[in-house]
C-alpha positions as CSV (number, residue, x, y, z in Angstrom):
1,M,-0.1,0.2,0.2
2,N,1.2,3.6,-1.2
3,L,3.0,5.0,2.3
4,K,1.0,8.3,1.8
5,I,-2.3,6.6,2.1
6,L,-1.3,4.8,5.2
7,L,-0.3,8.1,6.6
8,I,-3.5,9.9,5.7
9,I,-6.1,7.1,6.7
10,P,-5.3,7.8,10.2
11,L,-5.8,11.3,10.2
12,I,-9.5,11.0,8.6
13,F,-10.2,8.6,11.5
14,L,-9.2,11.2,13.8
15,G,-10.9,13.7,12.1
16,A,-7.8,16.2,10.8
17,I,-9.0,15.5,7.5
18,S,-12.5,16.0,6.2
19,V,-13.8,13.8,3.5
20,K,-16.3,15.0,1.8
21,P,-17.7,13.2,-1.2
22,P,-18.1,14.9,-4.6
23,P,-21.3,16.9,-5.2
24,V,-22.5,14.0,-7.6
25,F,-22.5,11.5,-4.7
26,E,-23.9,13.8,-1.6
27,E,-27.2,12.3,-1.8
28,D,-25.7,8.8,-1.7
29,Y,-23.4,10.1,1.0
30,Q,-26.2,11.5,3.2
31,Q,-28.1,8.0,2.7
32,Y,-24.9,6.6,4.2
33,I,-24.6,8.6,7.0
34,S,-28.3,8.1,7.4
35,M,-27.7,4.2,7.3
36,A,-24.6,4.6,9.8
37,E,-26.5,6.6,12.4
38,F,-29.3,3.8,11.9
39,N,-26.6,1.0,12.3
40,K,-25.6,2.9,15.8
41,K,-28.9,3.0,17.2
42,Y,-29.7,-0.7,16.4
43,I,-26.8,-1.9,17.5
44,A,-27.0,0.4,21.1
45,D,-31.1,-1.1,21.3
46,L,-29.6,-4.9,20.7
47,E,-27.4,-4.2,23.6
48,K,-30.0,-3.0,25.8
49,I,-32.3,-6.0,24.7
50,K,-29.3,-8.2,25.5
51,A,-28.9,-6.3,28.6
52,L,-32.4,-7.1,30.1
53,G,-31.6,-10.8,29.9
54,A,-32.5,-11.8,26.3
55,P,-30.3,-14.2,24.6
56,D,-28.1,-13.2,21.6
57,S,-30.2,-15.2,19.5
58,L,-33.5,-13.4,19.9
59,A,-32.3,-9.7,20.6
60,P,-32.5,-9.1,16.6
61,L,-36.0,-10.7,16.4
62,I,-37.3,-9.0,19.6
63,Y,-35.9,-5.9,17.8
64,S,-37.2,-6.2,14.4
65,K,-40.8,-7.3,16.1
66,S,-41.1,-4.2,18.1
67,V,-40.3,-1.7,15.7
68,K,-43.1,-3.4,13.1
69,Y,-45.6,-2.8,15.7
70,G,-44.4,0.6,17.1
71,F,-43.5,-0.6,20.5
72,A,-40.3,0.1,22.5
73,P,-38.0,-3.0,22.1
74,E,-36.8,-2.8,25.7
75,M,-40.5,-2.8,26.7
76,V,-41.4,-5.8,24.6
77,T,-38.1,-7.8,26.3
78,R,-39.7,-7.2,29.5
79,L,-42.4,-8.7,28.3
80,I,-41.2,-11.5,27.0
81,K,-39.1,-12.0,29.9
82,I,-42.3,-11.7,32.7
83,E,-44.5,-14.0,30.5
84,S,-41.6,-17.0,29.5
85,N,-38.2,-15.7,30.8
86,F,-37.3,-16.5,27.1
87,N,-38.2,-19.8,27.3
88,K,-39.7,-20.5,23.7
89,F,-41.5,-23.9,25.0
90,A,-42.9,-22.2,28.1
91,L,-46.2,-23.9,28.8
92,S,-48.4,-22.3,31.4
93,N,-51.1,-24.1,33.4
94,K,-53.9,-22.6,31.4
95,G,-52.2,-23.8,28.2
96,A,-50.1,-20.6,27.0
97,I,-47.6,-21.5,25.0
98,G,-44.0,-19.8,24.0
99,L,-42.3,-16.5,24.6
100,M,-45.4,-14.5,24.6
101,Q,-47.4,-16.9,26.3
102,T,-50.3,-16.7,23.7
103,T,-53.5,-19.1,24.7
104,Q,-55.2,-21.2,21.7
105,S,-58.6,-19.5,22.3
106,T,-57.2,-16.1,22.0
107,C,-55.2,-16.9,18.8
108,K,-58.3,-18.5,17.3
109,A,-60.3,-15.3,18.0
110,Y,-57.7,-13.2,16.0
111,N,-57.0,-15.7,13.6
112,V,-53.3,-16.3,13.9
113,E,-51.6,-19.4,14.3
114,Y,-51.0,-21.2,17.7
115,S,-47.0,-21.7,17.6
116,Y,-44.0,-22.2,19.7
117,D,-42.4,-20.7,16.7
118,E,-40.6,-17.6,18.1
119,S,-41.0,-15.1,15.3
120,V,-44.8,-16.2,14.7
121,N,-45.5,-15.9,18.6
122,I,-43.6,-12.7,19.3
123,D,-45.4,-11.5,16.2
124,N,-49.1,-12.8,17.3
125,G,-48.2,-11.3,20.8
126,L,-47.6,-8.2,19.8
127,Y,-50.5,-8.2,17.0
128,I,-52.6,-9.0,19.6
129,L,-51.1,-6.3,22.1
130,S,-51.5,-3.8,19.4
131,D,-55.0,-4.7,19.1
132,K,-55.6,-4.2,22.8
133,V,-54.0,-0.7,22.8
134,N,-56.3,0.2,20.0
135,Q,-59.2,-1.3,22.2
136,Y,-58.1,0.5,25.4
137,G,-56.4,3.3,24.3
138,T,-53.6,2.9,26.5
139,L,-50.3,0.3,26.7
140,E,-51.1,0.2,30.4
141,L,-54.8,-0.8,29.9
142,A,-53.6,-3.0,27.2
143,L,-51.2,-5.0,29.4
144,Y,-53.9,-5.2,32.0
145,S,-56.3,-7.1,29.3
146,Y,-53.3,-9.1,27.8
147,N,-52.6,-10.6,31.1
148,G,-56.0,-11.1,32.4
149,G,-58.8,-10.3,30.2
150,W,-61.0,-7.3,30.4
151,K,-61.6,-8.0,34.1
152,A,-58.3,-7.4,34.8
153,V,-58.5,-3.9,33.0
154,K,-61.8,-3.0,34.8
155,Y,-60.4,-3.9,38.7
156,K,-56.5,-3.6,37.5
157,F,-55.8,-6.8,38.6
158,N,-52.0,-8.0,38.7
159,S,-50.7,-4.1,39.1
160,H,-47.1,-5.7,39.8
161,Y,-47.4,-7.2,35.8
162,V,-47.9,-4.1,34.4
163,K,-45.6,-1.9,36.3
164,S,-42.4,-4.4,35.9
165,I,-43.4,-4.2,32.1
166,L,-43.3,-0.4,31.9
167,D,-40.5,0.4,34.3
């Protein structure tokens, strides 16, 4: 490699030399900068998800499904942790399964697949939660309903569950 290039590269990284693209490539440059900023945020969000206990293999899936439904990835991670402790084979005594602990009756009511598959289960759980947000108007009330049905919304059963997810 050329000695001049070897001397210039560290100066670029240290910010001593500004590298600006020719005007023809300005749009591409802006798109590149936007993508770089997105990647920084994505990596930071993945780290937050993992810090909450999610396995490395689940973090990107939790992130993508959260973004798809407009939920904060950290909130979704806490929800999954409380529901199943990241156990994709979790089965409750009421027949709720998977990471999001969806029940067969709820899946049938929403016309979605009753599945242990991580992607399907998270997608279905967030689809159901999203509908409950639309139905009840707030995420807090939607979480009461997700956990215990309409009676939980009315009487605020299991407030510890909701607070643990929203904190």
